[in-house]
Structures are given as structure tokens and as C-alpha cells.
Residue, then its C-alpha position, 0 to 999 in steps of 0.5 A: x500500500x502506498x501509504x504504508x511507507x509514510x512518504x508524504x509524496x504518496x497518496x492513498x484513496x479508499x472506497x472499501x470502507x470510508x471514502x477518503x484520502x491519505x497522504x503518507x500517514x496523514x488523513x486529508x479531509x475529503x469534505x461533506x458526504x456529497x463531496x465524498x460521493x463525487x470522489x467515490x464516483x470518479x474513483x470507481x470509474x477507474x480513470x474513465x471520463x464521466x460527463x457532468x449530467x452523469x455525475x449529477x444523476x449519481x449525486x442527486x438522483x432523478x430529481x436534482x436541484x436547479x443549481x446542481x451543475x454549478x454545485x458540482x463544479x464547486x465540488x470539483x474545485x474543492x476536490x482539486x484543492x484536496x489533491x494538491x500537490x497532485x491536482x493534475x490527477x483530476x482531469x477536465x474533459x470535454x463534457x466532464x471529468x476523470x480521476x487518474x490514479x496509479x495501481x498502488x494508490x486505490x485500495x480497490x485496485x490493490x484488492x483486485x491485483x491481489x485477487x488476480x495473483x491469488x487465482x494464478x497461485x491457485x492454478x499453478x498449484x500453490x493454494x497456501x500462497x493463494x490463500x495468503x494473497x486472498x487474506x491480504x485482499x480482504x484486509x483492505x475491506x476495512x468497513x462497509x464499502x463507501x461508508x459515509x456516501x449517500x444514495x443513490x450513488x452509494x447503494x448501487x456500488x456498495x452492493x457490487x463491492x460487497x458482492x465482490x468481497x463475499x466472492x473472495x471470502x468464498x474462494x478463501x474458505x474453499x481453499x481452507x477446506x482444501x487444506x483440511x481446516x474444516x473445524x476452524x472455518x465452521x465458526x466463520x461459515x455459520x456466521x456468514x450463512x446466518x447473515x446471508x442465508x440465501x447465498x448457496x455457495x456459502x451454504x455448500x461450504x458450510x455443509x461440507x465443513x460440518x460433514x468433515x467435522x463428523x456433524x452429518x446431522x447438522x449438515x443435512x439440517x443446514x440443507x433443509x433450512x436453506x431449501x425452505x428459505x429459498x422456497x419462501x423468499x425466492x420460490x426456487x429450489x436449491x441449486x444442483x450443486x447443493x442437491x448433489x452435495x446433500x446426496x453425497x452426504x447421505x451416502x457418506x461419499x468417501x470423496x467428501x473427506x479432506x483431500x490429500x494434503x489436508x489435515x483434519x484436526x489442524x483447525x485449532x491454531x496449530x500449523x497447517x501441516x505437520x511433517x514429523x522427522x522423528x527417527x533417531x539417528x542411524x547408527x554409523x557403525x551398524x554391522x551385519x544383518x544384511x539379509x534381514x535389512x533387504x527383507x524388511x526394505x522389500x516389505x516396507x518399500x513401495x507396495x502393491x496397494x494390498x493393505x497397510x504394511x506392518x513389520x514386527x521385529x522380535x527377540x530378547x532384550x539387547x539383541x539389536x531390535x531397535x538398531x535394526x529397525x532404525x537402520x531400515x527406517x532410514x533406508x526406506x525414508x525416501x519412500x515416505x516424504x510426508x514424515x516419519x513417526x517414532x515412539x519408544x513404547x517402553x513395553x519392557x518397563x513397569x509403566x508402558x506407554x498407554x495407547x491413548x498417550x502415544x496417540x496424543x504424542x503422534x497427533x501433536x507431531x502431525x500438527x494437531x494442537x492440544x485443544x483439538x486432541x479428543x479424549x479416549x483411545x477410540x476417538x484419538x485413533x480415529x483422528x490419527x487415521x484421518x490425519x494420516x489418510x492420503x499421506x505416506x508416513x512411516x511409523x516406528x513403534x519401539x519396545x512394544x509390550x503386546x498387540x493390544x498396545x500396538x493395534x490402535x497405533x497402526x495406520x489405516x491406509x495403504x500408503x503408510x507402514x508400521x515397523x514394530x519392535x518387541x520382546x514378544x512376537x506380534x504374529x497375531x497382528x493381522x497382516x504382519x510380517x514377522x522377523x525373529x531376531x537372533x544374536x549376531x553371527x560370530x563374524x558379524x559380532x567381531x566386525x561390530x566390535x572392531x568397528x567401535x573399538x578399533x581393535x580386532x584379532x584373536x583377543x577381540x574374538x574372545x571378547x565377542x565370544x564372552x559377550x555371547x554375540x549379543x549386540x548390546x553387550x558387545x557395544x558396552x565392552x567395545x565402548x569401555x575399551x575405546x574410552x581407555x586407550x591404555x587397555x588392549x582387547x586382551x586386558x578387557x578379555x581378562x576383566x571379563x573373565x571373572x564374570x564369565x558365568x554371568x555372560x554365559x547366562x546372557x544367552x538365556x535372556x534377561x538375566x544375561x542382559x542384566x549381567x552385561x549392565x552389571x559390567x558397566x555399572x561395576x566400572x563406575x566411580x562411586x558418585x556416578x554409580x550413586x547417580x545411576x541408581x537414584x535417578x532411576x527412582x522417579x517414574x516419569x518418562x524422563x527427568x530434567x537436570x534440575x529434578x535430577x539434581x534434587x534427587x541426588x542432593x547436588x547442585x545443578x553443575x555437579x549433577x550435570x557433570x555426573x549425568x553427562x558422564x553416564x551418557x558417555x557410558x551409554x547407561x543414560x540417554x540425553x534426548x535434549x539439552x539438560x534432559x535425561x532418560x534411561x532405556x527401559x531395561x537399563x532403568x529396571x536394572x538401575x532400580x534393582x541396583x538401588x534396591x540392592x545398594x541403597x537403604x530404604x531411608x536413602x531411597x525415600x530421602x531421594x524421592x522426598x527431595x524430588x517432591x520438594x523440588x517439584x512442590x517448591x517450583x510449582x508453588x512459585x509458578x502458581x503464585x506468579x499466576x495468582x498474586x495476592x494469594x497466600x497459599x505458599x504460606x499454607x503448604x507443607x514445608x520443603x527443604x529445597x527452594x526449587x527453580x526460579x523463572x525470569x518471567x511468567x512465560x518460562x514458568x508456564x513452559x516448565x509447568x506444561x513440559x513437566x506435567x507428566x513427571x509432576x503427576x507421576x511424582x505425586x502418584x508415587x508419593x501416595x504410598x508413604x509419608x509424603x502424602x501431604x506434600x503430594x496433595x499440595x503438589x496437586x493443589x498448586x498444579x490445578x491449572x493443568x486440569x483447567x488447561x486440558x493438559x493431562x486432565x484425565x491423568x490429573x483426576x486419576x491422581x487425585x483419586x489415588x491420593x484420596x484413597x491413600x488419605x482415607x487409608x491413612x486417616x489424614x483429614x488435612x490431605x483428604x480435605x485438600x484433595x476433595x477440594x480439587x475433586x470438587x473443582x474438577x466435577x464443577x468444571x465438567x458439569x457433574x454437579x451431583x458429584x461436585x456437591x457430594x465432594x464439597x459436602x465431605x470437604x465442608x465436614x472435614x473443616x471441623x477436624x483440621x484447622x486449615x484456612x485453605x480448606x475452610x475458605x475454598x470449601x465455602x466458595x466451591x459449595x457456593x458455586x455449586x448452590x448457585x449453579x443448582x439454583x439454590x440462590x439463598x444457600x449460594x449467597x450465604x455460603x459465598x458471604x462466609x467464604x468472603x469473610x474467610x478469605x479476607x481473614x486469611x489475607x487472600x486477596x485473590x480469593x476475595x476477588x474470586x468470591x466477588x465474581x461468584x456473588x455477582x452472578x448470584x445477585x443477578x440470578x436473583x434480580x439484583x442486576x445493578x448490584x451484580x454489575x457492581x460486584x463484578x466491577x469490584x472483582x476486576x478492580x481487585x485483580x488489577x490492584x494485586x497485579x493478577x495475570x491469568x486471574x485478570x482474565x477471570x475478572x474480565x469474564x465475570x464483568x462481561x457476563x454481568x454486563x450481558x445480564x444488565x442489557x449492555x452487550x457491547x460493554x460486555x463484549x469489550x470485557x470478554x475480548x480482553x479475557x481471550x488473549x490472557x486465557x490463550x497466553x495462559x494455555x487455558x483452553x477450557x476457559x477460552x472456549x467458555x469465553x467464546x460461549x459468553x461472547x455468543x450470549x452477548x451477541x445474541x443480546x445485541x440481536x446479532x445472531x450471525x456473530x453469536x453463531x460464529x462465536x459459539x462455533x469457536x467454542x465448539x472447535x476447542x471443546x473436547x474430552x469428558x471435562x469439556x462436555x458441559x461447556x460444549x452443551x452450553x455452546x450448542x444451546x446458544x448456537x441453536x438459539x442463534x441458528x433459530x433466529x437466522x432462519x435455520x430451525x432444523x439445524x438449531x434442533x440438532x444442536x439442542x438435541x445434542x445439548x439435551x443428551x449431554x445435560x441429561x447424562x450429567x443430570x444438569x439443571x439446564x436440561x428442562x429448559x432445553x427440552x422445552x425447545x424441542x418438539x414433542x416426539x423429538x426429545x430423548x427420554x429423561x434419564x433416572 
């Protein structure tokens, strides 16, 4: 754009919004409306001459005033003055005038140029570039076209320009659908079709987007609504294209799925397409196995389309399954241009990776955002297969436990293959090509040792023989020799001689592998051996340097040196800087060493230090999110200070990176004297539940600790855990369960003097009473909670209660008082410097202002909440804010915008903890659709919402049931 340079020599005209002129960054007054109308007419003629009679008709219509021509000439003179020093742009012709502007001086010309470039990019096979250009073109429409220009000139051209905008929007949305972004565009399409219900191309795109989002009933209902509206308004039937799409939806035409290159599930903010490259580095000294390599390459390479290829490599631990699989995967990598997935399933360990967890990891690698990943194995597996559809991807599943663990992780298309390693043969997986891997042949084993250690000969052959030709044992032996330049192979063979019995047992399976590990472990200096033992005790998938330092009771610098030395011996892996993990078998061996060589007291002390580290660090993150809350003063004391963070962003990054480790640590602590600290750890990581990150695991951990607290008769821990469970149930809409937990927490207040329990139990109980319509109870409980929080000096808690009281006041008709309380809530959050909780203040005030009949003010508040929730990774609260925005738009009689916001909420809400919020969004979407002439689709939304409300026994069910015609309702449950 010409004005973007700020150069005063450049002039910029606008008609795709308010008609005006700018010179550089300076706006020039183009005069009153009719003078701007003259400017608009001349600009829209695109340099062509316009006679004075034509201009008079455009400005005044069929009945101009007697002095219209003289007035027109005055306008022309003023326009020339406005254009100085470029007055020569305005040219006088024989019977009229022309305005000659350059290609880069009018927003409409720029928009048309961008649209033409977009069409060229689309035709040349670059849809992403086409979409980008269209988006740039559409950004030039800044307001209603020709805003401020009176009729008759304005009306005709305004309609033409709006039609052009909608045409570009349709093209851009079609490109979005080609890219597989159907869930993201549903919100926009819903709003557009509500605003333009007779525009069949938009309805067609909406139906396709809904169908691809597994919302077939809504897609068909959208067709029915359109058919009725066309008959009523225009007395015509739907177009052939719309009818054909309906027919294809009815028969579930597979060609309607997202086309090749599209990525279902990418619509919630993730990258347009995930192309993972997760294979571990190929081993440079890979030796032997030539026949097996050729066999596997032949099977995994370009197939005949007979079905998805699955190869399984089985054998004892340490036989080289992973090395072979990685080597073959790199060899066939060119056949899979869309990426390679890899995951260690830890099938040999105590805690194998659950299929649900593995699927989540793969979906993230393929570009699906956390908020778009559904809960449950079946739903995730279905989305995983959909994302892989049309791609050529290699999936390497390492260390599988059994067929049940592997089956949900297998691709479902002909173009993808899976390579699986396991200690167990997986021959009973359908269509699997099985390779049973044995120890290396002696010549291959000797070659491997020589390549690593650089020394061969008879002494090397003896070392290989002692190792039983097992690749893992050979590698460990060769690495020791390589690390000790003064040794020879004969020296090493002598060292191994005393352990010959164990190495003979190596051929028997696991015991032999442990003997090999014992060889390396026995060579470690005391500090390294201690680290090897103790760092294996945590049950998380990996461990950070800071956490490992806590386990060892060392500073991070000393701990880092020790751990890196273990990495050098291959007894520990470092997948990323300052992060460490064990091979599963090594971890089991290290724990056995800890059981043997560390006393129970020292093992318990190591776990205690780790819990201290996590609790102190998580408490710091919690406080950064909730200033003004003295929770840290009420936590179990810790001897270690934990980590510090330079800013809130790095604190949140730590919390979500360590989520799995934090919950694992808490679960382990349920079985001993660390219970109270484990409960406190869950208390300060409750944001994990609201964010959707590990929400299910978080709830399961609460349940496990609660069982332990009951067995230990620890009322303090039990009370805090019941508080957390109450909150989980409230957010999920399970009010009966929430009420049961809250009552139990309230009863425990008499048995322990815990200010955290006393105040929060009252607050949560008040929220439940309010949601259940027990307003008198709610007000009483919340008033008591307010006093309790104030007594504890908990300003964050006071603000929270003020927001909850605001809704109770409004529910009982005290609208103005409710708004006042919500304003106090927001003001207090601002006063204490709240970050994430500030969004809660904006949210509460937005809800109150909607109730007070001030939807515009409400939307301004809710708009401020959204980016804070996004920055804080609070997906659930972000979605609930969109739902509240939809309510505000409905209150402002803007059903199209309401529908769009409701769809944005639905695009985020997945999993059992989001069911209640999803039902709320469906309810308001139904109201919005009903107001825009789409009653059939509205009924589908209400039916779905009712099913959820009834399953949750929610108080909203009767009101929604009344919206549905008799006979279309589901019978009430219970």
C-alpha cells in the first residue's frame, strides 16, 4: 500500500470502507458526504471520463436541484484543492471529468491485483500462497464499502463491492477446506450463512465443513433450512450443486473427506501441516544383518496397494531390535516424504506407554494442537487415521509390550507402514510380517566390535565370544575399551573373565542382559554409580537436570557433570539439552541396583527431595499466576527452594513440559509419608486440569491420593484433595458429584484447622448452590467464604468470591448490584497485579454486563479475557469465553456473530471435562441458528445439548427440552 511507507509524496484513496484520502500517514479531509460521493464516483470509474449530467444523476438522483451543475463544479474545485500537490490527477474533459490514479494508490485496485495473483497461485498449484494473497485482499475491506456516501450513488456500488468481497471470502474458505481446516472455518461459515442465508455457495461450504467435522446431522439440517428459505423468499429450489452435495452426504461419499494434503484436526491454531522427522539417528557403525535389512526394505518399500504394511521385529532384550529397525527406517525414508513417526513404547518397563498417550504424542507431531486432541483411545485413533489418510508416513513403534498396545497405533491406509519392535512376537497382528531376531553371527559380532573399538584379532574374538554375540553387550565392552586407550582387547578379555558365568547366562535372556549392565555399572566411580541408581527412582518418562539434581542432593553443575558422564557410558540417554532418560531395561536394572545398594531411608530421602523440588517450583509458578494469594504460606514445608523463572512465560513452559513427571511424582508419593506434600503438589498444579493438559491423568491422581488419605486417616490431605475433586466435577458439569465432594470437604473443616480448606470449601459449595439454583444457600455460603478469605489475607480469593456473588445477585434480580460486584472483582485483580486471574475478572464483568442489557460493554470485557486465557494455555476457559461472547451477541440481536462465536467454542471443546461447556455452546448456537432462519439445524444442536445435560443430570436440561418438539426429545434419564 502506498501509504504504508509514510512518504508524504504518496497518496492513498479508499472506497472499501470510508471514502477518503491519505497522504503518507496523514488523513486529508475529503469534505461533506456529497463531496465524498463525487470522489467515490470518479474513483470507481477507474480513470474513465464521466460527463457532468452523469455525475449529477449519481449525486442527486432523478430529481436534482436547479443549481446542481454549478454545485458540482464547486465540488470539483474543492476536490482539486484536496489533491494538491497532485491536482493534475483530476482531469477536465470535454463534457466532464476523470480521476487518474496509479495501481498502488486505490485500495480497490490493490484488492483486485491481489485477487488476480491469488487465482494464478491457485492454478499453478500453490493454494497456501493463494490463500495468503486472498487474506491480504480482504484486509483492505476495512468497513462497509463507501461508508459515509449517500444514495443513490452509494447503494448501487456498495452492493457490487460487497458482492465482490463475499466472492473472495468464498474462494478463501474453499481453499481452507482444501487444506483440511474444516473445524476452524465452521465458526466463520455459520456466521456468514446466518447473515446471508440465501447465498448457496456459502451454504455448500458450510455443509461440507460440518460433514468433515463428523456433524452429518447438522449438515443435512443446514440443507433443509436453506431449501425452505429459498422456497419462501425466492420460490426456487436449491441449486444442483447443493442437491448433489446433500446426496453425497447421505451416502457418506468417501470423496467428501479432506483431500490429500489436508489435515483434519489442524483447525485449532496449530500449523497447517505437520511433517514429523522423528527417527533417531542411524547408527554409523551398524554391522551385519544384511539379509534381514533387504527383507524388511522389500516389505516396507513401495507396495502393491494390498493393505497397510506392518513389520514386527522380535527377540530378547539387547539383541539389536531397535538398531535394526532404525537402520531400515532410514533406508526406506525416501519412500515416505510426508514424515516419519517414532515412539519408544517402553513395553519392557513397569509403566508402558498407554495407547491413548502415544496417540496424543503422534497427533501433536502431525500438527494437531492440544485443544483439538479428543479424549479416549477410540476417538484419538480415529483422528490419527484421518490425519494420516492420503499421506505416506512411516511409523516406528519401539519396545512394544503386546498387540493390544500396538493395534490402535497402526495406520489405516495403504500408503503408510508400521515397523514394530518387541520382546514378544506380534504374529497375531493381522497382516504382519514377522522377523525373529537372533544374536549376531560370530563374524558379524567381531566386525561390530572392531568397528567401535578399533581393535580386532584373536583377543577381540574372545571378547565377542564372552559377550555371547549379543549386540548390546558387545557395544558396552567395545565402548569401555575405546574410552581407555591404555587397555588392549586382551586386558578387557581378562576383566571379563571373572564374570564369565554371568555372560554365559546372557544367552538365556534377561538375566544375561542384566549381567552385561552389571559390567558397566561395576566400572563406575562411586558418585556416578550413586547417580545411576537414584535417578532411576522417579517414574516419569524422563527427568530434567534440575529434578535430577534434587534427587541426588547436588547442585545443578555437579549433577550435570555426573549425568553427562553416564551418557558417555551409554547407561543414560540425553534426548535434549539438560534432559535425561534411561532405556527401559537399563532403568529396571538401575532400580534393582538401588534396591540392592541403597537403604530404604536413602531411597525415600531421594524421592522426598524430588517432591520438594517439584512442590517448591510449582508453588512459585502458581503464585506468579495468582498474586495476592497466600497459599505458599499454607503448604507443607520443603527443604529445597526449587527453580526460579525470569518471567511468567518460562514458568508456564516448565509447568506444561513437566506435567507428566509432576503427576507421576505425586502418584508415587501416595504410598508413604509424603502424602501431604503430594496433595499440595496437586493443589498448586490445578491449572493443568483447567488447561486440558493431562486432565484425565490429573483426576486419576487425585483419586489415588484420596484413597491413600482415607487409608491413612489424614483429614488435612483428604480435605485438600476433595477440594480439587470438587473443582474438577464443577468444571465438567457433574454437579451431583461436585456437591457430594464439597459436602465431605465442608465436614472435614471441623477436624483440621486449615484456612485453605475452610475458605475454598465455602466458595466451591457456593458455586455449586448457585449453579443448582439454590440462590439463598449460594449467597450465604459465598458471604462466609468472603469473610474467610479476607481473614486469611487472600486477596485473590476475595476477588474470586466477588465474581461468584455477582452472578448470584443477578440470578436473583439484583442486576445493578451484580454489575457492581463484578466491577469490584476486576478492580481487585488489577490492584494485586493478577495475570491469568485478570482474565477471570474480565469474564465475570462481561457476563454481568450481558445480564444488565449492555452487550457491547460486555463484549469489550470478554475480548480482553481471550488473549490472557490463550497466553495462559487455558483452553477450557477460552472456549467458555467464546460461549459468553455468543450470549452477548445474541443480546445485541446479532445472531450471525453469536453463531460464529459459539462455533469457536465448539472447535476447542473436547474430552469428558469439556462436555458441559460444549452443551452450553450448542444451546446458544441453536438459539442463534433459530433466529437466522435455520430451525432444523438449531434442533440438532439442542438435541445434542439435551443428551449431554441429561447424562450429567444438569439443571439446564428442562429448559432445553422445552425447545424441542414433542416426539423429538430423548427420554429423561433416572
